[in-house]
N, C-alpha and C positions, 0 to 999 in steps of 0.2 A: 107710454107712460114711464115715469121715472120713480124709483123707490125714494120715499122721503124719510119716514120714521116709523118705528114700531112703538106703539103707545102702551105696551104692556106685555104680559106674558101669560101663557096658558096655565091658569091656576088649578085646573082640573087634573093635569098630568102629575103623577107621583114623582117626587124628588126632582122637580123641574128647576130648582135653584140649587146649584152646587158651589162649594167654596173651593177656589183654586189655591189661594194663599191668604195671609191675614188681611190683605187689602183688595182682593179680587174675587169676583163671583162669575159664574157662567150660567146662562139661562136660555131657554128656547122660547120662540114666539112665532108660530106659523111656519113659514118657510125659511126662517132665519134663526141664528143663535147669536147671542151677544156676550162678549167678555167685558165686564165693567170693573174699573178700578176706582174704589171709593177715595183713595188718597189723591189721585190726580184728576178725578172726575172725568176720565177718558173712557169712552165706550167704543169697542171695536165690533163691527157688525159683519157677520159672515152669512152668506146665503147657502141654502141647501145645494149640494153638488149635483144631485140627481133630479132636482126640481120637483120632488114629490112631497117635500116638507120634512120637518124634523120629528122623528118618532120619540126619541129619548136621548138623554145625555147622561154620562157617568164619569166620575173622576176616580182615578186609582188612589188607594189609601195614602201613598207617599206623596200625592199631589204633583207628581212629575208628568203624568200622562192623563189625557181625558179622551173619551170616545163620544162620537156623535153617530147615532143610528138614524138612518133615513126611514121614510114611510114607503110602503108599497108591498106588492105580493112577495117579492124576493129582495128585501132592502139591503143595501150595503151598510157596513159599519166602518167608520173612519176613525183611526186612532192617531192622536196628535201628541 
């Protein structure tokens, strides 16, 4: 199978949509997270690195960094 598209996001997760800058948001959906730019209408899709799914996302208050936490018994947290 080949991945085609994520048709939404997990609305049950707390703070699942985060603002990266005035034109860009980040949100998680299943085993992916998306960075979407409203100005250019461009969406960058990223898959879970550990293949367990995305547990949560967070953005640093200065908007310079964001973190993606995986799901699992001992999940990794990746800071970008």
